[in-house]
N, C-alpha and C positions, 0 to 999 in steps of 0.2 A: 714782607710782613713777618713779624715774629709771633710765635705762639708758644705758650708754656708746654713743656714736655715732661717736666718733673718739678715737684714742689715739696717743701717741708716746712711745717708751721713752727716758728721759732718760740723757744721758751727759755726762761731763766734757769740755767743749769745749777745754780746755787740754791734754788728754791727748796725749802723744806716741806714737810707734810703740812696739810691745812692746820693753821693755828700754831705751828712751830716755827722757830727762827730759821733764817737762811744759814747755810754753811759757808765757810770760806771758799773762795774760788780756787780751783787748782790752777797752777801756772806752768807754762812750758816755755822753753827757749832752745834755740838751735835744734829745731825739730821739723821734720816734714810730715804733714798730715795728708795722706792720700785717701780721698773720699770717693767711694764707689757707689754710683746710683744707677738705677734702671730707668731709662727714659721711655716714653711712649712713642710719639711720632718722631720721625727723623727730618732731616733737612740738609742744606748745603753749607749753612753757617750757624753758629750758635753764639750765645752770650750768657753770662752768669750773673745772678743777683746775689750779693753778699750782704749779710746783716750783722750789725753790732747793736741790735735793738736794746739789749739789756745791759750793755757794757757802759761803764762810767768813764772809761779811758779809751783812746783810739787803739785800734789793732793795726799794727804795721806788718804788711805782707812783703817780704823781701824779694820773693820770686814765686811765680805760679805757672803751672802747665796744665793742659788738658789733653787727654788721649782716650782712645778706645781701650776698654779694659780687656785683659787677656785671662782673667780669672784670678781670684785672690788679690794679692797686692801687685800683680804683674800687669804691664801695659803692652800694647802693640806699639813698639817704638816708631814704626813707620808713620803712625798717626799722631805722634806727639807734637803739640803746638804750644808756644808760649802764650800766656794770657796777660793782657795789658789793660791799664786804665788810663785814658787820655794819652795813650802812646807810651806810657812808662811801664817798665817791667817791675818796678817797686811802687807800691801804693798803700794808702791808708784807708781803713774803714772807720769813719768818724764815730765817736761815742753816740749811742742812742740813735743811730742812723743806718742807712743802707746805701750801697753803691751798685752800679751796673757796669760790668766790664765792657771793653771794646768788643766788637764782633770778631769771632775767630773763624777762619775758613777751614772747616773740618766737616766733610760729608759724614753724616751719621744715618744709618738705616733705622727703621722702626724697631722698637722692642730690643734695644741694645743697652749694654752696660758702658757707662762713661766713668773715667777716673779723673778727678780734679785734685791736683797735688799743690799744696800750699807750703812754702817754707817760711817759718817764723824764726827769725834770728834772735831777737831780744826776748827776755822773759815777758810773757803775755798771759793774762788771766783768761781762762776758758769759761766764759759766762753765757754767751748766747749760742744756742744750738738746738738740736732736736734729738730727743731720746727715741731712737728709731726701732721699729719692729722689722724693717725691710731693707735697711741700708747699713753699710759698714765703713769705718774709718781705720786706716792702718797708720800707725805712728812709728817713725824711725828717726834715729839720730842724724844730725847734719842736714846738708842740702842735697836731697835725693829726688828733686822734682822730675828729673829726666831719666832716673834709673829704671831699667827694665823690670826689676823686681826689688822689693824692699826687704827681702830676706826674712830675718827673724823679727819683723815688726810686730808690735802689739796691735791687736785688733779689738775694736770697741763697737758696740751697737749704738753709736752716737754720731751725728754729723755736727760740725762746728762752722758757724757763720754762713753756711750754704743754704739759701732759701729758695732759689728757683733757677732752673735751666730753661732757656728759650731756644727753639730752633726756627729757622726761617724757611719759608716756602711761598711760592706763587699760588699754590692751591688754596682754595677756601677751606678753612679749618674751624671746627667748633671745639671749644675747650670746656670740658666737664670737670668741675671741682667737686670731689667727694669730701664732705665736711663732717667731722665727727670725733669720736674718742678712740679707744684702743681697738675697737672692732673695725673701724675704718682704717686705722693705722696698720692693722694686720697681725695683731698679737695672736700667738699660738699657731700661726701659719708656719710652714716649713722654711727655715732660714735659707735664703739664697735661691729659692725655687720660684719666686714671683707668684705667690698664690694668695696674696691679699685680695679682697673683693674688687678694689679699683684696678688692680693689675689684671685680674681675670675678666673684668668688664672690658678693659682695653683689648684683651685677646679676642673678644667677640667682635669688636669693631675694627681691628687692625686691617689695613689694606683697603678699607672702604673709601670711596671718593664721592664728591657731590653732596655734602662736604666730607672731608676727612674729619675724624673725631679723635681728639686727644683726651686722656683721662689722667688727672693728677690728684694727689693725696694731700688733704689738709686735716688729717687726724692727729690728735694728741692723746696719749694714753691717760685715762683717768679724768679727762676734761669734762667740764660742766658748763651749761649755759649761763648759770646765774652767779657763779663764784669762781674766784681765782684758785689755783692750786688743785690739781696739777695743771700747769700752764696758765696763760691768761684765759679768763672766762670766754666762752663762746660768743657771748654778746659783745665783749670788748674787742675781740680779734676778728670778727666777721668781715668788717670792712677791709682789713689788711690781708687776711689769709684767704678770702674768697673773692670779694669784689675787685680787688686790686691785682689779681692774677692776670698776666698778659693774655689777652684774647678771650677771656671768659665769656661763654654764652649760656652755660647751664650750671646749676649747683644741685647736688644731691645731699640733703640734710638728714643726718642720723645722729642725734645727740640728745641725751637726757637720762640714760640709765644711771650715770654717776651722780646726777643731781639728787636722785633718790637715795643712793647707797653710800656715797662717800660721807655724808653727814653722820650716818649711823656708826661709822667706824670711829668717829671722834666725838660722839655724844652731843652733836648739834642737831637742830631741827631740820628734818628732810623737807624738801619742797613739795608742792602740790602739783597736780596736773594743770590746774588753772595757771599757776606761775610759769610752768613750762610752755604752755600754749601761748601765753602773752609774749614770751621771749621769741618763740618761733615766728609768731605773726609779725613782730617788729623786723626780724631778719628778712622775712619774705617781702615785706613792704619795701625795704631798702633795695633788695634785689630787683624788684619790679621797676623801681625808679631808674635803675641802671639798664633796663632792658634784658635782664638775666632771667631765664626761665628756671623755676624751682620744681624739683622732684622731691617730694617729702617722704622719707622712710618711716615706717612704723618701727617701734622699739621691739627688739628681739625678746623672746621668753628666756627666763633664767632660773626657773625652779630647780632646786638641787645644787645650786652654787652656794658658796659660803656667804654670799651677800644677800641671799633671798629673804624677803620679808613679805608676808601676805598683804599687809596694808599698803606697802609701796607698790606691790604688783597690781593692786586695784587701781592705783593712780596711773600706772603704766597702761593698763587696759583702757582707762578713761581717755588718756592722751591718744591712744591708737584709734579709738572710736571717733574722736574729733578729727584726726588726720584723714581717716577714710571718708567721713561723711560731711564735714563742715569746713575743712581747712581752706578750700579754694585753691590749693596748689595746682600748678600746671599739670602735674601727674603725681600719683601716689605709688610708691614702691612698697608693696606689702611684704617686707622682710619677715615680719612676725609669722604670717600664715605660710610663707614659703619654707620656713625652717622648723616650725613647731612639731612636736611629737603628736601624731594623730590620737594616740592613746592617752596623752596628757598634754593638752595644748599650752599649759603653763610652762612646759619644759622644752628645751631643744630636742629634736629628734636624735636618737643615739648615733645615727650615721652621719650627722652634721655637727656633733658636739666634740669639743676638745675635753680633756680630762677635768677642767675646772667647771664645766657645765655653764659657763658664762660666755666664753668666746667660741665661735665656730672653729672647726678644723678646716683643712684645705677643701674638703668636699662641701662643707657648709658655706665657705666663702664662694665657691663655685655656684652654689644654689642662690646666694645673694646676687651674684653677677647676672645669673639667668633670670632673676625676678625683675630686672630693669627692662622696660619696654623700649627697645631701641628706636622706635619711631618717635618717642618723646625727646630724643637727643638730636633730632634734625632741626 
């Protein structure tokens, strides 16, 4: 049985700011993209899901390899394996579609870094991917999929076409999908230290059995329930990015701050708590129809940030009151109370806040992970 061990929610990389036109796609050719991701649970075999969801032309992969990462752009060459699709070392990701690779016999432990190397020979637009707070892609000239190190490769905080890694195991495994915006994605956490709240939540459950628990990340920076940009709206992507994840059993929902604040940046009407509640209830109903348990997170305080508005904050608090008292979720994760400043509950506690007063720091993300009742993940 395969279970998701890493995910990234796909977005259109040419997308402009809300209300602005898209930019032209960057193209690359004769390049190797080595994408380093941090997986949760391990297994003895793996497979990879590749997405060209927003591309209007096929993406041709001339060769692909996967290996254990040795740090930076380096790999453990003793673990290097070719990746195939339908037995072929060269394959195509069709436009506006996804593919799943063949199984790769590669033992992977829990809490490990994997490197997927893709060689693109022809000029190819970079349209579909994920602007990541916790992963990196190294880009080097030529076909270097099996190279031990990519040398002076360019590094970017973006992944391209890579949407999911699954590992196999005979052990029963629960898969928890953390769904949200930049706070879920891990913005302002220490790069490369695996300190996002989903990663720190996995650290709490790693090694447990009966069942094992995997935690994967479905956050997009700036994302909103009710409108596109940044990324597809939460409502439109919920089925794909949460309910379609391999082996999903639980979802943690933490989305809504940007529904209040992004409109103010561009002079459009902010949403109300009522609209946010309706979107959340629709998502929870879909999850229940699929047998997925929902843990509903309260929205974090953000007074002192550049986006703070008292009227919006009243809507945030109304949403949180509903989440605690009336949502009917399988469990409530009170991120708000876990991270608020006791002297000023509308703000993040200083020990948990990054400099922008909107995103937690590493300690704040640890407090978020600690706020999840692990018994609710069984």
